[in-house]
C-alpha positions as CSV (number, residue, x, y, z in Angstrom):
1,M,-59.8,-31.8,4.3
2,R,-63.5,-31.2,4.6
3,H,-65.5,-31.2,1.4
4,M,-67.4,-27.9,0.6
5,S,-71.2,-28.4,0.5
6,Q,-73.0,-27.7,-2.8
7,Q,-74.6,-24.6,-1.2
8,G,-71.2,-23.3,-0.3
9,R,-69.8,-23.9,-3.8
10,H,-72.7,-22.0,-5.3
11,R,-72.1,-19.1,-2.9
12,A,-68.4,-19.0,-3.8
13,A,-69.2,-19.0,-7.5
14,R,-71.6,-16.1,-7.1
15,T,-69.1,-14.2,-5.0
16,S,-66.3,-14.7,-7.7
17,R,-68.7,-13.6,-10.5
18,V,-69.6,-10.5,-8.5
19,W,-65.9,-9.4,-8.3
20,V,-64.6,-10.5,-11.7
21,V,-66.1,-7.6,-13.7
22,P,-65.0,-4.8,-11.4
23,A,-61.5,-6.3,-11.1
24,A,-61.1,-6.4,-14.9
25,V,-62.2,-2.8,-15.3
26,L,-59.7,-1.7,-12.7
27,L,-56.9,-3.6,-14.4
28,V,-57.6,-2.0,-17.8
29,A,-57.7,1.4,-16.2
30,A,-54.3,0.9,-14.4
31,L,-52.6,-0.2,-17.7
32,V,-53.9,2.9,-19.5
33,L,-52.8,5.2,-16.8
34,G,-49.4,3.5,-16.6
35,C,-48.8,3.9,-20.3
36,W,-49.8,7.6,-20.1
37,A,-47.5,8.3,-17.2
38,A,-44.6,6.5,-18.8
39,V,-44.9,8.5,-22.0
40,G,-45.2,11.7,-20.0
41,R,-41.9,10.9,-18.2
42,G,-40.1,10.1,-21.5
43,L,-40.1,6.3,-20.6
44,P,-41.0,3.8,-23.2
45,P,-44.6,2.6,-22.8
46,I,-45.1,-1.1,-21.9
47,G,-44.5,-3.2,-25.0
48,G,-43.4,-0.1,-27.1
49,R,-40.7,2.5,-27.8
50,S,-40.4,6.0,-26.5
51,S,-40.8,9.0,-28.8
52,Q,-37.2,9.7,-28.0
53,D,-36.2,6.3,-29.5
54,S,-37.2,7.1,-33.0
55,G,-33.9,8.7,-34.0
56,G,-32.0,5.4,-33.5
57,S,-30.5,6.2,-30.0
58,P,-30.8,3.1,-27.8
59,A,-33.4,3.3,-25.2
60,V,-32.2,3.0,-21.6
61,S,-34.4,0.6,-19.6
62,R,-35.2,1.3,-16.0
63,A,-33.5,-2.1,-15.1
64,A,-30.3,-0.9,-16.7
65,T,-30.5,2.4,-14.8
66,D,-31.0,0.5,-11.6
67,R,-28.0,-1.7,-12.3
68,A,-25.8,1.3,-13.1
69,A,-26.7,2.8,-9.7
70,V,-25.4,-0.3,-7.8
71,P,-21.7,0.3,-6.9
72,A,-19.2,-2.2,-8.1
73,P,-18.0,-4.5,-5.2
74,V,-14.6,-3.4,-3.8
75,V,-11.9,-6.0,-4.6
76,E,-9.8,-6.7,-1.5
77,H,-6.2,-8.0,-1.5
78,H,-5.3,-9.2,2.0
79,G,-2.1,-10.9,0.9
80,N,-0.5,-13.8,2.8
81,S,-0.4,-12.3,6.3
82,P,-3.1,-13.5,8.7
83,D,-5.1,-10.5,9.7
84,C,-5.1,-7.6,7.2
85,P,-7.0,-4.8,8.9
86,D,-7.8,-2.9,5.6
87,T,-8.8,-3.3,2.0
88,D,-5.2,-4.1,0.9
89,C,-2.0,-5.4,2.6
90,I,1.5,-6.1,1.5
91,A,3.6,-8.5,3.8
92,M,7.3,-7.9,3.3
93,L,9.8,-10.4,4.7
94,V,13.3,-9.0,5.5
95,N,16.3,-10.6,7.2
96,G,20.0,-10.0,7.8
97,D,23.1,-10.5,5.7
98,L,23.9,-13.4,3.4
99,L,27.5,-13.5,4.6
100,F,29.4,-16.4,3.1
101,H,32.9,-17.5,4.2
102,K,34.9,-20.5,2.9
103,N,34.3,-22.4,6.1
104,L,30.6,-22.2,5.3
105,W,30.6,-22.8,1.5
106,K,33.0,-25.8,1.7
107,H,30.2,-27.8,3.3
108,F,28.0,-27.5,0.2
109,A,30.6,-28.2,-2.5
110,G,29.8,-30.5,-5.4
111,P,32.1,-33.1,-6.9
112,N,33.9,-30.3,-8.9
113,E,34.2,-26.8,-7.3
114,A,35.5,-25.5,-10.7
115,A,32.3,-26.5,-12.5
116,T,30.7,-23.7,-14.5
117,D,27.3,-25.2,-15.0
118,G,25.9,-24.3,-11.6
119,T,26.8,-27.6,-9.9
120,A,30.0,-26.4,-8.1
121,F,27.9,-25.9,-5.0
122,D,24.4,-26.7,-3.8
123,F,23.1,-24.3,-1.1
124,D,19.5,-25.3,-1.4
125,P,19.5,-27.4,1.9
126,L,20.9,-24.4,3.7
127,F,18.1,-22.1,2.6
128,E,15.2,-24.5,2.5
129,P,13.7,-24.0,5.9
130,M,13.1,-20.4,5.1
131,R,10.5,-21.4,2.5
132,R,7.6,-21.8,5.0
133,Y,8.2,-18.2,6.2
134,I,8.7,-16.8,2.7
135,D,5.5,-18.4,1.6
136,A,3.7,-16.7,4.5
137,S,4.8,-13.3,3.1
138,D,4.2,-11.5,-0.2
139,I,7.6,-10.0,-1.0
140,A,10.8,-11.5,0.4
141,V,14.0,-9.3,0.4
142,C,17.5,-10.5,1.2
143,N,20.7,-8.5,1.8
144,F,23.3,-9.7,-0.5
145,E,26.5,-8.8,1.4
146,T,29.3,-9.6,-1.1
147,P,30.0,-9.8,-4.8
148,V,30.2,-13.3,-6.5
149,A,33.0,-14.9,-8.4
150,P,32.7,-16.1,-11.9
151,R,31.2,-19.6,-12.3
152,G,33.9,-22.1,-11.3
153,G,35.9,-19.5,-9.4
154,P,38.4,-18.5,-8.3
155,Y,36.7,-17.8,-4.9
156,A,37.9,-15.5,-2.1
157,D,37.1,-15.2,1.6
158,Y,37.5,-12.2,4.0
159,P,38.5,-9.4,3.7
160,V,38.0,-9.1,-0.1
161,F,35.1,-11.4,-1.0
162,N,34.4,-13.4,-4.2
163,I,31.9,-16.0,-3.2
164,P,30.3,-18.9,-5.2
165,P,27.5,-17.5,-7.4
166,E,25.4,-20.6,-6.5
167,V,24.4,-18.6,-3.4
168,A,22.2,-16.4,-5.7
169,D,20.8,-19.6,-7.4
170,S,19.6,-20.9,-4.0
171,A,18.3,-17.5,-2.9
172,A,16.1,-17.6,-6.0
173,H,15.1,-21.3,-5.5
174,V,13.8,-20.6,-1.9
175,G,11.7,-17.7,-3.1
176,Y,13.4,-14.3,-2.5
177,T,11.8,-11.7,-4.7
178,A,14.6,-9.1,-4.4
179,C,17.9,-8.4,-2.7
180,T,19.6,-5.2,-1.6
181,T,23.2,-4.6,-2.8
182,A,24.5,-1.6,-1.0
183,T,27.0,-2.9,1.6
184,N,30.5,-2.1,2.8
185,H,31.8,-5.0,0.6
186,W,30.2,-4.2,-2.7
187,W,33.4,-2.5,-4.1
188,D,35.5,-5.5,-3.1
189,R,35.9,-6.6,-6.8
190,G,35.3,-3.2,-8.3
191,A,33.1,-2.5,-11.3
192,D,33.6,-6.0,-12.7
193,G,32.4,-7.6,-9.5
194,I,29.3,-5.4,-9.4
195,A,28.5,-6.2,-13.1
196,R,29.0,-9.9,-12.5
197,T,26.9,-10.1,-9.4
198,L,24.0,-8.1,-10.8
199,A,24.1,-10.3,-13.9
200,T,23.9,-13.4,-11.7
201,L,20.9,-12.0,-9.9
202,D,19.3,-11.1,-13.2
203,Q,19.8,-14.6,-14.5
204,N,17.9,-15.8,-11.3
205,H,15.1,-13.3,-11.8
206,I,15.9,-11.7,-8.5
207,L,15.2,-7.9,-8.5
208,H,17.9,-5.7,-6.9
209,T,18.8,-2.2,-5.8
210,G,21.8,-0.5,-4.2
211,A,24.5,-1.1,-6.9
212,Y,24.4,-0.4,-10.6
213,T,26.2,-0.7,-13.9
214,S,24.8,2.5,-15.4
215,Q,24.0,6.0,-14.1
216,E,20.5,5.7,-15.6
217,A,19.8,2.6,-13.6
218,S,21.2,4.2,-10.5
219,E,18.5,7.0,-10.7
220,K,15.6,4.7,-11.0
221,P,13.9,3.4,-7.8
222,L,13.0,-0.3,-7.5
223,V,9.2,-0.7,-7.4
224,I,7.9,-4.2,-6.7
225,D,4.3,-5.3,-7.4
226,S,2.9,-7.5,-4.7
227,P,2.1,-10.9,-6.3
228,T,-1.1,-11.0,-4.3
229,G,-2.3,-7.7,-5.9
230,G,-2.2,-5.8,-2.7
231,G,-0.2,-2.8,-3.9
232,K,3.3,-1.7,-4.8
233,L,6.5,-1.5,-2.7
234,G,9.3,0.9,-3.3
235,L,12.7,-0.3,-2.1
236,I,15.9,1.8,-1.5
237,A,19.3,1.0,0.0
238,G,22.4,2.8,1.2
239,T,25.7,1.9,2.9
240,V,27.7,4.2,5.2
241,S,31.0,2.7,4.2
242,L,32.9,0.9,1.4
243,N,35.7,-0.2,3.8
244,G,37.7,2.9,2.9
245,A,37.4,2.4,-0.9
246,T,35.6,4.8,-3.3
247,A,33.3,3.6,-6.0
248,D,34.4,5.0,-9.3
249,P,32.1,6.5,-10.5
250,D,30.3,7.3,-7.2
251,W,26.9,6.4,-8.5
252,M,27.7,2.7,-8.7
253,V,26.9,2.1,-5.1
254,D,24.1,3.9,-3.1
255,R,25.6,5.7,-0.1
256,L,24.4,7.1,3.2
257,R,27.6,8.6,4.4
258,D,28.2,9.8,8.0
259,F,27.7,13.2,9.4
260,G,30.8,15.3,8.7
261,D,31.2,13.8,5.3
262,P,30.7,16.4,2.5
263,H,28.3,14.0,0.8
264,H,26.1,13.3,3.8
265,Q,23.2,15.6,3.0
266,S,23.3,14.9,-0.7
267,D,23.1,11.2,0.0
268,I,19.9,11.7,2.1
269,D,18.5,14.0,-0.6
270,R,19.2,11.4,-3.2
271,A,17.3,8.7,-1.2
272,V,14.3,11.0,-0.8
273,V,14.3,11.8,-4.5
274,K,14.2,8.1,-5.3
275,A,11.4,7.6,-2.7
276,N,9.4,10.3,-4.3
277,A,10.0,8.8,-7.8
278,A,8.9,5.4,-6.5
279,R,5.6,6.9,-5.4
280,E,5.2,8.7,-8.7
281,Q,5.5,5.2,-10.3
282,G,2.7,3.9,-8.1
283,A,4.5,2.7,-5.0
284,D,2.0,2.6,-2.1
285,V,4.8,2.3,0.5
286,V,8.6,2.8,0.5
287,A,11.1,1.0,2.6
288,I,14.8,1.8,2.9
289,T,17.6,-0.3,4.3
290,I,20.7,1.3,5.9
291,H,23.9,-0.7,6.1
292,S,26.2,0.0,9.1
293,I,29.7,-1.2,10.0
294,N,29.9,-1.1,13.8
295,E,29.6,-4.8,14.5
296,Y,28.4,-7.2,17.2
297,I,26.6,-4.6,19.3
298,D,23.1,-5.0,20.7
299,Y,22.2,-1.3,20.4
300,A,22.0,1.2,17.5
301,D,25.2,3.3,17.2
302,S,25.2,7.0,16.8
303,W,25.3,6.9,13.0
304,Q,22.4,4.5,12.9
305,V,20.2,6.6,15.2
306,A,21.0,9.9,13.5
307,E,20.7,8.6,10.0
308,A,17.5,6.7,10.6
309,H,16.0,9.7,12.4
310,A,17.1,12.1,9.6
311,L,15.5,9.8,7.0
312,A,12.3,9.4,9.1
313,D,12.0,13.2,9.5
314,T,11.8,13.6,5.7
315,G,8.4,11.8,5.8
316,A,9.5,9.9,2.7
317,F,9.7,6.4,4.1
318,D,7.3,3.9,5.7
319,L,9.9,1.6,7.1
320,I,13.7,1.8,7.8
321,Y,15.6,-1.3,8.6
322,G,19.3,-2.0,9.2
323,T,21.9,-4.6,8.1
324,G,25.6,-4.8,8.5
325,S,26.1,-5.0,12.3
326,H,25.8,-8.8,12.4
327,S,23.7,-8.5,15.5
328,A,20.1,-8.1,16.5
329,Q,19.3,-4.5,17.5
330,P,16.2,-2.7,18.8
331,I,12.9,-1.8,17.1
332,E,11.8,1.8,17.4
333,Y,8.8,3.9,16.5
334,Y,10.0,7.4,15.7
335,N,8.1,10.3,14.2
336,G,5.5,8.2,12.6
337,T,8.1,5.7,11.1
338,W,9.0,2.2,12.2
339,I,12.7,1.5,12.5
340,I,14.3,-2.0,12.9
341,Y,18.0,-1.1,13.6
342,G,19.6,-4.5,13.1
343,L,18.6,-7.9,11.7
344,G,21.9,-9.7,12.3
345,N,22.9,-12.4,9.8
346,A,20.5,-14.5,7.9
347,L,23.2,-17.1,7.0
348,T,26.9,-17.1,7.8
349,V,29.7,-19.2,9.3
350,T,29.7,-19.9,13.0
351,T,32.2,-17.9,15.1
352,H,33.6,-18.8,18.5
353,I,35.4,-15.6,19.0
354,P,34.4,-14.1,22.4
355,G,32.2,-11.1,22.0
356,H,31.3,-12.0,18.4
357,Q,28.7,-14.7,19.1
358,S,25.9,-12.5,17.9
359,N,27.3,-13.2,14.4
360,N,25.7,-16.6,14.7
361,E,22.2,-15.2,15.2
362,G,19.8,-13.3,13.1
363,V,16.3,-11.9,13.0
364,T,13.7,-12.5,10.3
365,A,10.9,-10.0,10.3
366,R,7.6,-9.9,8.4
367,V,6.4,-6.3,8.1
368,Q,2.7,-5.8,7.1
369,F,1.7,-2.6,5.4
370,A,-2.1,-2.0,5.3
371,G,-4.1,0.5,3.4
372,K,-6.0,1.1,0.1
373,K,-4.2,0.5,-3.1
374,G,-3.6,3.7,-5.0
375,E,-4.7,5.9,-2.2
376,P,-1.9,7.8,-0.6
377,G,-2.3,8.6,3.1
378,T,-4.2,5.4,3.9
379,W,-1.1,3.2,4.4
380,R,0.7,2.3,7.7
381,V,2.6,-0.5,9.2
382,S,0.0,-2.6,10.9
383,R,2.2,-5.3,12.4
384,I,5.8,-6.5,12.7
385,D,6.4,-10.2,13.3
386,W,9.8,-11.0,14.6
387,L,11.6,-14.3,14.6
388,P,15.0,-15.1,16.1
389,T,17.1,-17.4,13.9
390,A,20.4,-19.4,13.8
391,S,22.7,-20.5,11.0
392,E,22.9,-24.0,12.4
393,R,20.6,-26.9,13.3
394,Q,22.0,-29.6,15.6
395,G,25.5,-28.9,14.4
396,T,24.7,-28.8,10.7
397,Y,24.6,-25.6,8.7
398,Q,21.0,-24.8,8.0
399,W,18.8,-21.8,8.5
400,C,17.0,-22.4,11.8
401,P,14.0,-20.6,13.3
402,M,14.2,-20.3,17.1
403,A,10.5,-19.6,17.6
404,S,8.9,-20.4,20.9
405,D,6.4,-22.7,19.1
406,H,9.4,-24.7,17.7
407,P,7.7,-25.5,14.3
408,D,10.9,-27.1,13.0
409,G,12.5,-28.4,16.2
410,L,15.4,-27.0,18.2
411,C,18.5,-25.3,16.7
412,W,21.0,-26.1,19.4
413,N,19.3,-27.4,22.5
414,E,16.3,-26.3,24.6
415,A,18.4,-24.3,27.1
416,E,20.5,-22.6,24.5
417,D,17.6,-21.8,22.2
418,Q,15.7,-20.4,25.1
419,R,18.6,-18.3,26.3
420,I,19.2,-16.7,22.8
421,H,15.4,-16.3,22.2
422,S,15.0,-14.4,25.5
423,R,18.1,-12.2,24.8
424,I,16.9,-11.3,21.3
425,Q,13.4,-10.5,22.5
426,E,14.8,-8.2,25.1
427,V,17.0,-6.4,22.6
428,L,14.2,-6.0,20.0
429,T,11.6,-4.7,22.5
430,R,14.0,-2.5,24.5
431,N,12.4,0.7,23.4
432,N,8.9,-0.6,24.4
433,P,7.3,-0.8,20.9
434,D,3.6,-1.2,20.8
435,P,2.9,-4.9,21.5
436,N,-0.2,-4.7,19.2
437,V,2.2,-4.0,16.3
438,V,5.5,-5.8,17.4
439,R,5.0,-9.4,18.2
440,E,6.7,-12.8,18.0
441,W,6.1,-14.7,14.8
442,R,4.5,-18.0,15.7
443,I,3.8,-19.4,12.3
444,S,2.1,-22.6,13.6
445,E,-0.7,-20.4,14.9
446,E,-1.3,-19.4,11.3
447,G,-1.9,-23.0,10.4
448,R,1.2,-23.2,8.3
């Protein structure tokens, strides 16, 4: 850096002295004018209090006013699904029936099937592969097809079930949040069977709806808070049949009886009342499951279509999904409502009866609802991820995903897995649902 000459330093000093006095005068004038203007607007003068402050009321500073004008940041709850398109999302996992026969449960027996301490059976290995998919969802819902026996038995198979209660234990261990309990088998053991099974679910902290031990409970909808904070889900269930039996009293099992039955319309009305009550209790979305009894078909039967459409026409439901057919059935978008007609079986015994092979297969679906928590009218189904599944892996009973990315290996063999995958894909997409909404679930693409 060049050094300034002595002449230059003198010139700079003179110049600075020339401007110091006028600058000081201007600064004083500005301070005086600023204080006068502040008092005139009712603001406290610099370093002082306003005249309005003398009565003891706290003075509001301009900084505080400015802070109050800044809106609070919007808290977002995207949940566990990969691409929530709105402020809040709820990802609900649903799959088909938990349908346990003796030839299934015998493979998971402990040393003493009469044990009453929860060790008579251990179904955890059967359920365990579901965990990855349940963890990729917010709320997981099972369909609990049959009543359970007392701890230690006696147990009973088809046609009047009384299954090991350890099924509920393992459903809880793998992460199910809730189970629906309105199926054609829920009167198999009468009121005692209902009370016993609901108590077992309660002991496992699994929420439930569809069967009840009191009329008061039967009139209350199930509303589930998303654990990720994304909103609240209302859940309702109903079955078309009790296999010729009649619940006594009728309110013990939620029904959706067929056209021609004198209770048909009242059943629909009751479901709508519960849906509305769920929304009054804060539910952002409401789903209903309908349980059919026409089995092993790859299309929706006349009752399923008519019932689902009648429910959708009420405008009370965001999602309708079906269980009971023991087979995969199509997905449909009708009158603003998404319908999954059949989810097959989540877990059951393998059958080799010709024409019944669909019993060995299921569909797990993750349905993502998107919207703004607490704001009705903003919510919609933004995606439905579907996954074909089997109840076996390489000859051993275990829930097995048949995804095209094979995250857990093959269920049977490459050719058989591909054949069933292609068949289920054709069934699910037969009604040409929007591919931007309905897509295969490839969990490996989510980094899980």
